[in-house]
Backbone as a printed PyTorch tensor [residue, N CA C, xyz], in Angstrom:
tensor([[[-16.7770,  22.9640, -32.7520],
         [-15.6230,  23.5120, -32.0790],
         [-15.2390,  24.8180, -32.7740]],

        [[-14.9380,  25.8030, -31.9950],
         [-14.5930,  27.1140, -32.5490],
         [-13.1980,  27.0850, -33.1560]],

        [[-13.0380,  27.8530, -34.2110],
         [-11.7570,  27.9050, -34.8990],
         [-10.9000,  29.0650, -34.4120]],

        [[-11.3630,  29.7900, -33.4260],
         [-10.6610,  30.9650, -32.9290],
         [ -9.6140,  30.5580, -31.8940]],

        [[ -8.4110,  31.1530, -31.9850],
         [ -7.3990,  30.9670, -30.9630],
         [ -6.5150,  29.7390, -31.1010]],

        [[ -6.7400,  28.9090, -32.0740],
         [ -5.9000,  27.7270, -32.2800],
         [ -5.4140,  27.7060, -33.7100]],

        [[ -4.3160,  27.0280, -33.9140],
         [ -3.8220,  26.8730, -35.2800],
         [ -4.4450,  25.6220, -35.8730]],

        [[ -5.0410,  25.7880, -37.0450],
         [ -5.6640,  24.6790, -37.7490],
         [ -5.0480,  24.5420, -39.1280]],

        [[ -5.0590,  23.3120, -39.6130],
         [ -4.5240,  23.0050, -40.9290],
         [ -5.6630,  22.5750, -41.8330]],

        [[ -5.6450,  23.0670, -43.0460],
         [ -6.6420,  22.6800, -44.0350],
         [ -6.2820,  21.3040, -44.6000]],

        [[ -7.2510,  20.6830, -45.2480],
         [ -7.0540,  19.3580, -45.8330],
         [ -5.8560,  19.3490, -46.7780]],

        [[ -5.7360,  20.3500, -47.6360],
         [ -4.6150,  20.3730, -48.5870],
         [ -3.2710,  20.4590, -47.8650]],

        [[ -3.2310,  21.1560, -46.7060],
         [ -1.9980,  21.2260, -45.9230],
         [ -1.6310,  19.8400, -45.3730]],

        [[ -2.6300,  19.1480, -44.8480],
         [ -2.4140,  17.8220, -44.2610],
         [ -1.8990,  16.8600, -45.3220]],

        [[ -2.5070,  16.8900, -46.4940],
         [ -2.1010,  16.0240, -47.6030],
         [ -0.6440,  16.2810, -47.9770]],

        [[ -0.2830,  17.5530, -48.0250],
         [  1.0780,  17.9210, -48.4040],
         [  2.0800,  17.5450, -47.3060]],

        [[  1.7410,  17.8150, -46.0580],
         [  2.6480,  17.5310, -44.9360],
         [  2.8850,  16.0370, -44.7800]],

        [[  1.8100,  15.2460, -44.8310],
         [  1.9090,  13.8110, -44.5550],
         [  2.1380,  12.9440, -45.7900]],

        [[  2.0480,  13.5600, -46.9490],
         [  2.2360,  12.8130, -48.2070],
         [  1.2420,  11.6590, -48.3100]],

        [[ -0.0370,  11.9830, -48.0910],
         [ -1.1200,  11.0120, -48.2510],
         [ -2.1200,  11.5870, -49.2350]],

        [[ -2.9840,  10.7450, -49.7350],
         [ -3.9710,  11.2230, -50.7050],
         [ -5.1810,  11.8220, -49.9950]],

        [[ -5.8870,  12.6720, -50.7130],
         [ -7.1240,  13.2520, -50.1950],
         [ -8.1230,  12.1380, -49.8740]],

        [[ -8.1790,  11.1520, -50.7460],
         [ -9.1050,  10.0290, -50.5540],
         [ -8.7730,   9.2550, -49.2770]],

        [[ -7.4910,   9.0360, -49.0340],
         [ -7.0700,   8.3190, -47.8220],
         [ -7.4700,   9.1140, -46.5710]],

        [[ -7.2350,  10.4030, -46.5880],
         [ -7.5970,  11.2560, -45.4590],
         [ -9.1080,  11.2390, -45.2280]],

        [[ -9.8790,  11.3170, -46.3090],
         [-11.3360,  11.2660, -46.1900],
         [-11.8050,   9.9200, -45.6470]],

        [[-11.1960,   8.8440, -46.1230],
         [-11.5640,   7.5040, -45.6600],
         [-11.3010,   7.3650, -44.1660]],

        [[-10.1420,   7.8310, -43.7180],
         [ -9.8050,   7.7470, -42.2960],
         [-10.8000,   8.5360, -41.4510]],

        [[-11.2430,   9.6870, -41.9500],
         [-12.2250,  10.4910, -41.2140],
         [-13.5960,   9.8140, -41.2240]],

        [[-14.0180,   9.3010, -42.3790],
         [-15.3330,   8.6570, -42.4960],
         [-15.4300,   7.3890, -41.6730]],

        [[-14.3300,   6.6560, -41.5360],
         [-14.3470,   5.3920, -40.7930],
         [-13.9290,   5.5870, -39.3360]],

        [[-13.8680,   6.8340, -38.9070],
         [-13.5880,   7.1860, -37.5180],
         [-12.2160,   6.7180, -37.0460]],

        [[-11.2620,   6.6610, -37.9530],
         [ -9.8920,   6.3970, -37.5300],
         [ -9.3430,   7.6830, -36.9170]],

        [[ -9.3200,   8.7350, -37.7050],
         [ -8.9310,  10.0520, -37.2210],
         [ -9.7550,  11.0810, -37.9820]],

        [[-10.5840,  11.7790, -37.2610],
         [-11.4190,  12.8170, -37.8610],
         [-10.8290,  14.1800, -37.5120]],

        [[-11.0990,  15.1850, -38.3310],
         [-10.6140,  16.5250, -37.9990],
         [-11.2670,  17.0290, -36.7120]],

        [[-10.5240,  17.7920, -35.9490],
         [-11.0340,  18.3060, -34.6760],
         [-12.0960,  19.3730, -34.8480]],

        [[-12.1130,  20.0140, -35.9870],
         [-13.0830,  21.0980, -36.1850],
         [-13.5600,  21.1170, -37.6310]],

        [[-14.6680,  21.8140, -37.8340],
         [-15.1820,  22.0210, -39.1830],
         [-15.5830,  23.4790, -39.3370]],

        [[-15.3940,  23.9720, -40.5400],
         [-15.8130,  25.3360, -40.8390],
         [-17.3350,  25.3450, -40.9800]],

        [[-17.9560,  26.5150, -40.9670],
         [-19.4020,  26.5700, -41.1980],
         [-19.8020,  25.9420, -42.5330]],

        [[-18.8770,  25.9030, -43.4830],
         [-19.1420,  25.2900, -44.7860],
         [-18.9240,  23.7760, -44.7910]],

        [[-18.5190,  23.1870, -43.6460],
         [-18.3540,  21.7440, -43.5430],
         [-16.9740,  21.2190, -43.9010]],

        [[-15.9840,  22.1000, -44.0210],
         [-14.6220,  21.6730, -44.3470],
         [-13.8670,  21.3340, -43.0610]],

        [[-13.1880,  20.2030, -43.0850],
         [-12.4380,  19.7740, -41.9200],
         [-11.2180,  20.6300, -41.6670]],

        [[-10.9430,  20.8400, -40.3890],
         [ -9.7460,  21.5580, -39.9740],
         [ -9.0330,  20.7070, -38.9330]],

        [[ -7.7300,  20.5620, -39.1200],
         [ -6.9270,  19.6510, -38.3170],
         [ -5.9920,  20.4190, -37.3960]],

        [[ -5.9030,  19.9700, -36.1410],
         [ -4.9660,  20.5400, -35.1800],
         [ -3.6160,  19.8410, -35.3150]],

        [[ -2.6320,  20.3620, -34.6160],
         [ -1.3260,  19.7050, -34.5850],
         [ -1.4700,  18.2910, -34.0220]],

        [[ -2.2900,  18.1240, -32.9780],
         [ -2.5180,  16.7990, -32.3940],
         [ -3.1280,  15.8430, -33.4260]],

        [[ -4.0160,  16.3730, -34.2680],
         [ -4.5720,  15.5540, -35.3520],
         [ -3.4640,  15.0980, -36.2910]],

        [[ -2.5410,  16.0110, -36.6050],
         [ -1.4290,  15.6610, -37.4960],
         [ -0.5500,  14.5800, -36.8660]],

        [[ -0.3160,  14.6780, -35.5630],
         [  0.4770,  13.6550, -34.8680],
         [ -0.2210,  12.3060, -34.9670]],

        [[ -1.5240,  12.2900, -34.7150],
         [ -2.2950,  11.0380, -34.7900],
         [ -2.2900,  10.4890, -36.2150]],

        [[ -2.4500,  11.3500, -37.1940],
         [ -2.4390,  10.9210, -38.5920],
         [ -1.0720,  10.3470, -38.9720]],

        [[ -0.0180,  11.0030, -38.5270],
         [  1.3450,  10.5240, -38.8140],
         [  1.5680,   9.1640, -38.1600]],

        [[  1.0980,   8.9970, -36.9190],
         [  1.2320,   7.7070, -36.2290],
         [  0.4700,   6.6210, -36.9830]],

        [[ -0.7380,   6.9330, -37.4070],
         [ -1.5380,   5.9610, -38.1690],
         [ -0.8370,   5.5910, -39.4690]],

        [[ -0.3200,   6.5760, -40.1640],
         [  0.3790,   6.3250, -41.4290],
         [  1.5960,   5.4360, -41.2060]],

        [[  2.3470,   5.6930, -40.1530],
         [  3.5330,   4.8790, -39.8710],
         [  3.1460,   3.4450, -39.5290]],

        [[  2.0610,   3.2740, -38.7690],
         [  1.5990,   1.9180, -38.4410],
         [  1.1600,   1.1830, -39.7070]],

        [[  0.4240,   1.8820, -40.5670],
         [ -0.0250,   1.2810, -41.8260],
         [  1.1770,   0.9260, -42.7020]],

        [[  2.1460,   1.8330, -42.7810],
         [  3.3620,   1.5660, -43.5530],
         [  4.1410,   0.3770, -42.9930]],

        [[  3.9880,   0.1260, -41.6890],
         [  4.6630,  -1.0130, -41.0440],
         [  3.8750,  -2.3070, -41.2150]],

        [[  2.7160,  -2.2230, -41.8980],
         [  1.9450,  -3.4310, -42.1730],
         [  0.7570,  -3.6740, -41.2600]],

        [[  0.4340,  -2.7260, -40.3990],
         [ -0.7080,  -2.8790, -39.5020],
         [ -1.9600,  -2.4230, -40.2500]],

        [[ -3.0110,  -3.2200, -40.1960],
         [ -4.2420,  -2.8730, -40.9130],
         [ -4.9920,  -1.7400, -40.2160]],

        [[ -5.7730,  -1.0110, -40.9830],
         [ -6.6020,   0.0680, -40.4320],
         [ -7.5550,  -0.5010, -39.3880]],

        [[ -8.0970,  -1.6860, -39.6410],
         [ -9.0140,  -2.3170, -38.6860],
         [ -8.3050,  -2.5920, -37.3630]],

        [[ -7.0730,  -3.0590, -37.4170],
         [ -6.3090,  -3.3370, -36.1940],
         [ -5.9920,  -2.0390, -35.4570]],

        [[ -5.6820,  -0.9980, -36.1820],
         [ -5.4100,   0.3000, -35.5550],
         [ -6.6730,   0.7990, -34.8590]],

        [[ -7.7960,   0.6940, -35.5430],
         [ -9.0790,   1.1330, -34.9720],
         [ -9.3860,   0.3420, -33.6880]],

        [[ -9.1810,  -0.9650, -33.7450],
         [ -9.4240,  -1.8230, -32.5700],
         [ -8.4580,  -1.4510, -31.4400]],

        [[ -7.2260,  -1.1650, -31.7840],
         [ -6.2340,  -0.7530, -30.7890],
         [ -6.6650,   0.5300, -30.0970]],

        [[ -7.1490,   1.4830, -30.8750],
         [ -7.6100,   2.7530, -30.3090],
         [ -8.7420,   2.5120, -29.3190]],

        [[ -9.7140,   1.6760, -29.7010],
         [-10.8450,   1.3810, -28.8000],
         [-10.3620,   0.7380, -27.4990]],

        [[ -9.4720,  -0.2340, -27.6220],
         [ -8.9650,  -0.9280, -26.4340],
         [ -8.1770,   0.0190, -25.5420]],

        [[ -7.3050,   0.8180, -26.1310],
         [ -6.4910,   1.7370, -25.3440],
         [ -7.3560,   2.7740, -24.6330]],

        [[ -8.3940,   3.2440, -25.2730],
         [ -9.3120,   4.1870, -24.6060],
         [-10.0190,   3.5200, -23.4340]],

        [[-10.3110,   2.2300, -23.5860],
         [-11.0020,   1.5010, -22.5130],
         [-10.0850,   1.2570, -21.3240]],

        [[ -8.8590,   0.7990, -21.5830],
         [ -7.9660,   0.4640, -20.4740],
         [ -7.2150,   1.6730, -19.9130]],

        [[ -7.1540,   2.7480, -20.6830],
         [ -6.5070,   3.9850, -20.2380],
         [ -7.5100,   5.1360, -20.3790]],

        [[ -8.4740,   5.2260, -19.4660],
         [ -9.5670,   6.1920, -19.6380],
         [ -9.1470,   7.6550, -19.6790]],

        [[ -7.9640,   7.9800, -19.1810],
         [ -7.5200,   9.3790, -19.2390],
         [ -6.9140,   9.7340, -20.5940]],

        [[ -6.6950,   8.7260, -21.4370],
         [ -6.1250,   8.9590, -22.7700],
         [ -7.2660,   9.1010, -23.7630]],

        [[ -7.4400,  10.3040, -24.2770],
         [ -8.5100,  10.5600, -25.2470],
         [ -8.1000,  10.1920, -26.6620]],

        [[ -6.8440,  10.4600, -26.9880],
         [ -6.3650,  10.2740, -28.3540],
         [ -5.0930,   9.4290, -28.3460]],

        [[ -5.2440,   8.1200, -28.2870],
         [ -4.0740,   7.2420, -28.1670],
         [ -2.9980,   7.4520, -29.2310]],

        [[ -3.4020,   7.6960, -30.4630],
         [ -2.4060,   7.8590, -31.5280],
         [ -1.5640,   9.1150, -31.3420]],

        [[ -2.1140,  10.1150, -30.6710],
         [ -1.3800,  11.3590, -30.4630],
         [ -0.7140,  11.4240, -29.0870]],

        [[ -1.2630,  10.6910, -28.1120],
         [ -0.7870,  10.8200, -26.7360],
         [  0.1710,   9.7210, -26.2900]],

        [[  0.1910,   8.5970, -26.9740],
         [  1.0150,   7.4680, -26.5600],
         [  2.1110,   7.1920, -27.5770]],

        [[  3.1320,   6.5330, -27.1250],
         [  4.1620,   6.0410, -28.0410],
         [  3.7030,   4.6610, -28.4940]],

        [[  3.5750,   4.4790, -29.7820],
         [  3.1320,   3.2020, -30.3440],
         [  4.2590,   2.5980, -31.1650]],

        [[  4.4160,   1.2930, -31.0340],
         [  5.4450,   0.5810, -31.7780],
         [  4.8010,  -0.6460, -32.4060]],

        [[  5.0210,  -0.8160, -33.6910],
         [  4.5160,  -2.0040, -34.3860],
         [  5.6730,  -2.9700, -34.5650]],

        [[  5.4430,  -4.1920, -34.1470],
         [  6.4350,  -5.2300, -34.3490],
         [  5.6970,  -6.4380, -34.9040]],

        [[  5.8110,  -6.6090, -36.2040],
         [  5.0280,  -7.6530, -36.8670],
         [  3.5600,  -7.3080, -36.7890]],

        [[  2.7840,  -8.2220, -36.2490],
         [  1.3450,  -8.0240, -36.1430],
         [  0.9380,  -7.4340, -34.7890]],

        [[  1.9150,  -7.1110, -33.9570],
         [  1.6390,  -6.6200, -32.6100],
         [  1.8840,  -5.1150, -32.5590]],

        [[  0.9410,  -4.4000, -31.9450],
         [  1.1060,  -2.9680, -31.7030],
         [  1.2440,  -2.7860, -30.2050]],

        [[  2.3840,  -2.2170, -29.7830],
         [  2.6160,  -1.9440, -28.3710],
         [  2.4210,  -0.4610, -28.1160]],

        [[  1.7690,  -0.1520, -27.0040],
         [  1.5650,   1.2300, -26.5820],
         [  2.3060,   1.4290, -25.2730]],

        [[  3.0750,   2.5060, -25.1910],
         [  3.8550,   2.7920, -23.9950],
         [  3.2560,   3.9860, -23.2710]],

        [[  3.0840,   3.8290, -21.9470],
         [  2.6150,   4.9350, -21.1180],
         [  3.1670,   4.7530, -19.7170]],

        [[  3.7890,   5.7990, -19.1890],
         [  4.2880,   5.8270, -17.8150],
         [  5.1160,   4.5910, -17.4730]],

        [[  6.0330,   4.2280, -18.3510],
         [  6.9230,   3.1120, -18.0790],
         [  6.3180,   1.7360, -18.2440]],

        [[  5.1210,   1.6690, -18.7640],
         [  4.4570,   0.3890, -18.9650],
         [  4.1220,   0.2360, -20.4390]],

        [[  4.2350,  -0.9930, -20.9310],
         [  3.8760,  -1.2830, -22.3190],
         [  2.6610,  -2.1970, -22.3270]],

        [[  1.7260,  -1.8980, -23.2220],
         [  0.5190,  -2.6990, -23.3800],
         [  0.4220,  -3.1640, -24.8200]],

        [[ -0.0540,  -4.3810, -25.0020],
         [ -0.4070,  -4.8140, -26.3510],
         [ -1.7150,  -4.0940, -26.6430]],

        [[ -1.7370,  -3.3170, -27.6990],
         [ -2.8370,  -2.3850, -27.9300],
         [ -4.1800,  -3.0480, -28.1840]],

        [[ -4.2180,  -4.2390, -28.7390],
         [ -5.4960,  -4.8840, -29.0310],
         [ -6.0510,  -5.6050, -27.8080]],

        [[ -5.1910,  -6.3270, -27.0840],
         [ -5.6740,  -7.1120, -25.9420],
         [ -5.5920,  -6.3640, -24.6220]],

        [[ -4.7150,  -5.3760, -24.5470],
         [ -4.5090,  -4.6680, -23.2900],
         [ -3.5350,  -5.3710, -22.3660]],

        [[ -2.9660,  -6.4930, -22.8160],
         [ -2.0260,  -7.2540, -21.9910],
         [ -0.7630,  -6.4410, -21.7530]],

        [[ -0.3170,  -6.4190, -20.4940],
         [  0.8970,  -5.7010, -20.1580],
         [  2.1030,  -6.4720, -20.6750]],

        [[  3.0840,  -5.7500, -21.2300],
         [  4.2320,  -6.3800, -21.8620],
         [  5.5650,  -6.0340, -21.2220]],

        [[  5.5730,  -5.4120, -20.0830],
         [  6.8550,  -5.0200, -19.4850],
         [  7.5300,  -6.2270, -18.8570]],

        [[  8.7600,  -6.4030, -19.1660],
         [  9.5870,  -7.4350, -18.5580],
         [ 10.5890,  -6.6920, -17.7000]],

        [[ 10.3440,  -6.6710, -16.4120],
         [ 11.2010,  -5.9040, -15.5150],
         [ 12.4080,  -6.7390, -15.1220]],

        [[ 13.5540,  -6.3520, -15.6430],
         [ 14.7810,  -7.0840, -15.3950],
         [ 15.1410,  -7.0330, -13.9070]],

        [[ 14.9710,  -5.8680, -13.2860],
         [ 15.3050,  -5.7380, -11.8640],
         [ 14.4360,  -6.6690, -11.0190]],

        [[ 13.1560,  -6.7530, -11.3150],
         [ 12.2650,  -7.6550, -10.5870],
         [ 12.6840,  -9.1090, -10.8080]],

        [[ 13.0370,  -9.4310, -12.0350],
         [ 13.4850, -10.7910, -12.3480],
         [ 14.7600, -11.1210, -11.5740]],

        [[ 15.6640, -10.1550, -11.4590],
         [ 16.8930, -10.3640, -10.7070],
         [ 16.5700, -10.6200,  -9.2320]],

        [[ 15.6060,  -9.8840,  -8.6560],
         [ 15.1950, -10.1190,  -7.2620],
         [ 14.6240, -11.5340,  -7.1070]],

        [[ 13.8390, -11.9760,  -8.0790],
         [ 13.2840, -13.3290,  -8.0290],
         [ 14.3900, -14.3760,  -8.0460]],

        [[ 15.4170, -14.1560,  -8.8510],
         [ 16.5360, -15.0980,  -8.9100],
         [ 17.2880, -15.1050,  -7.5850]],

        [[ 17.4850, -13.9350,  -6.9820],
         [ 18.1600, -13.8640,  -5.6820],
         [ 17.3720, -14.6220,  -4.6180]],

        [[ 16.0440, -14.4670,  -4.6210],
         [ 15.2050, -15.2100,  -3.6810],
         [ 15.3160, -16.7100,  -3.9250]],

        [[ 15.3430, -17.0950,  -5.1880],
         [ 15.4810, -18.5080,  -5.5290],
         [ 16.8130, -19.0490,  -5.0040]],

        [[ 17.8940, -18.2920,  -5.2170],
         [ 19.2150, -18.7180,  -4.7310],
         [ 19.2010, -18.9380,  -3.2250]],

        [[ 18.5800, -18.0110,  -2.4960],
         [ 18.5150, -18.1360,  -1.0330],
         [ 17.7530, -19.3950,  -0.6340]],

        [[ 16.6300, -19.6460,  -1.3110],
         [ 15.8520, -20.8320,  -0.9570],
         [ 16.6180, -22.1090,  -1.2760]],

        [[ 17.3580, -22.1190,  -2.3680],
         [ 18.1570, -23.2870,  -2.7310],
         [ 19.2880, -23.4800,  -1.7260]],

        [[ 19.9510, -22.3800,  -1.3420],
         [ 21.0320, -22.4790,  -0.3500],
         [ 20.4970, -23.0110,   0.9690]],

        [[ 19.3330, -22.5220,   1.3920],
         [ 18.7210, -22.9950,   2.6320],
         [ 18.4080, -24.4780,   2.5300]],

        [[ 17.8270, -24.8770,   1.4330],
         [ 17.4930, -26.2860,   1.2290],
         [ 18.7460, -27.1440,   1.2150]],

        [[ 19.7830, -26.6930,   0.5720],
         [ 21.0390, -27.4470,   0.4970],
         [ 21.7240, -27.5230,   1.8600]],

        [[ 21.6390, -26.4290,   2.6160],
         [ 22.2760, -26.4500,   3.9340],
         [ 21.5590, -27.4230,   4.8610]],

        [[ 20.2530, -27.6030,   4.6790],
         [ 19.5000, -28.5690,   5.4630],
         [ 19.8740, -29.9810,   5.0350]],

        [[ 20.0540, -30.2050,   3.7600],
         [ 20.3900, -31.5330,   3.2320],
         [ 21.8490, -31.8960,   3.4890]],

        [[ 22.7390, -30.9230,   3.4830],
         [ 24.1700, -31.1780,   3.5810],
         [ 24.5340, -31.9150,   4.8710]],

        [[ 24.0570, -31.4970,   6.0350],
         [ 24.4370, -32.2310,   7.2460],
         [ 24.0360, -33.6990,   7.1830]],

        [[ 22.8990, -34.0070,   6.6040],
         [ 22.5020, -35.4110,   6.4490],
         [ 23.5120, -36.1650,   5.5900]],

        [[ 23.8890, -35.5220,   4.4880],
         [ 24.8410, -36.1650,   3.5870],
         [ 26.1730, -36.3690,   4.2880]],

        [[ 26.6030, -35.3780,   5.0810],
         [ 27.8640, -35.4930,   5.8190],
         [ 27.7550, -36.6360,   6.8300]],

        [[ 26.6120, -36.7160,   7.5280],
         [ 26.4100, -37.7960,   8.4980],
         [ 26.4440, -39.1510,   7.8060]],

        [[ 25.7750, -39.2450,   6.6830],
         [ 25.7740, -40.5220,   5.9460],
         [ 27.1820, -40.9280,   5.5310]],

        [[ 27.9330, -39.9490,   5.0360],
         [ 29.3070, -40.2480,   4.6110],
         [ 30.1340, -40.7210,   5.7890]],

        [[ 29.9570, -40.1030,   6.9380],
         [ 30.6990, -40.5130,   8.1360],
         [ 30.2910, -41.9260,   8.5450]],

        [[ 28.9890, -42.1890,   8.4990],
         [ 28.5110, -43.5160,   8.8750],
         [ 29.0590, -44.5710,   7.9230]],

        [[ 29.0890, -44.2310,   6.6290],
         [ 29.5970, -45.1950,   5.6530],
         [ 31.0870, -45.4560,   5.8900]],

        [[ 31.8360, -44.4470,   6.2820],
         [ 33.2600, -44.6250,   6.5390],
         [ 33.4700, -45.4930,   7.7780]],

        [[ 32.6110, -45.3250,   8.7720],
         [ 32.7330, -46.1150,   9.9990],
         [ 32.4370, -47.5800,   9.7460]],

        [[ 31.4520, -47.8200,   8.9230],
         [ 31.0710, -49.2120,   8.6630],
         [ 32.0180, -49.8860,   7.6770]],

        [[ 32.7940, -49.1000,   6.9840],
         [ 33.6740, -49.6800,   5.9660],
         [ 34.9480, -50.2060,   6.5390]]])
C-alpha cells in the first residue's frame, strides 16, 4: 500500500498514543489481530487512524477481560455475518459484558462469537402483549355467555 496522500503513524507513535508496549503491538500484528495497513520499503509498519481505532477497541476489550483469542474469533465471525464490514474493531460499536462481546450495527446487536442477534425490541413485545390481550378477551367473551347461562340455570333450579 502506498504511503502517499494519507496520514500514517509510526510504531513509536502508536505505543505512545495507546499506552501499550512495543511487544504487545508486535504480537497483535504477528497473530493477525490488528496489523498495520502499510509498510515502508524497509519493512516498518505504518498505522492509519482506522488502525488506531481498531487497536484502541482491542485494548479496551482486553482491559475488560476479553481474551485475544475471543477477540480474534469475534472478528472472524463478524466478517462472515457482516460481509460489508472489513474491519469490525474499527467499524462497529463493540461492548464487552462479562464473557460476551456484543457488536452493534444499524440498530441491531449481535453476539460477536456466535452471530446470534441480541436485540430485544420493546415495541414489538408490546404489540405481542396487545395481541395476547385481544385473544384472551375474545376467548373470555365466548366463555362468559356460557357462564351467565349456567348461573341463570342454577338460579332457576334453586
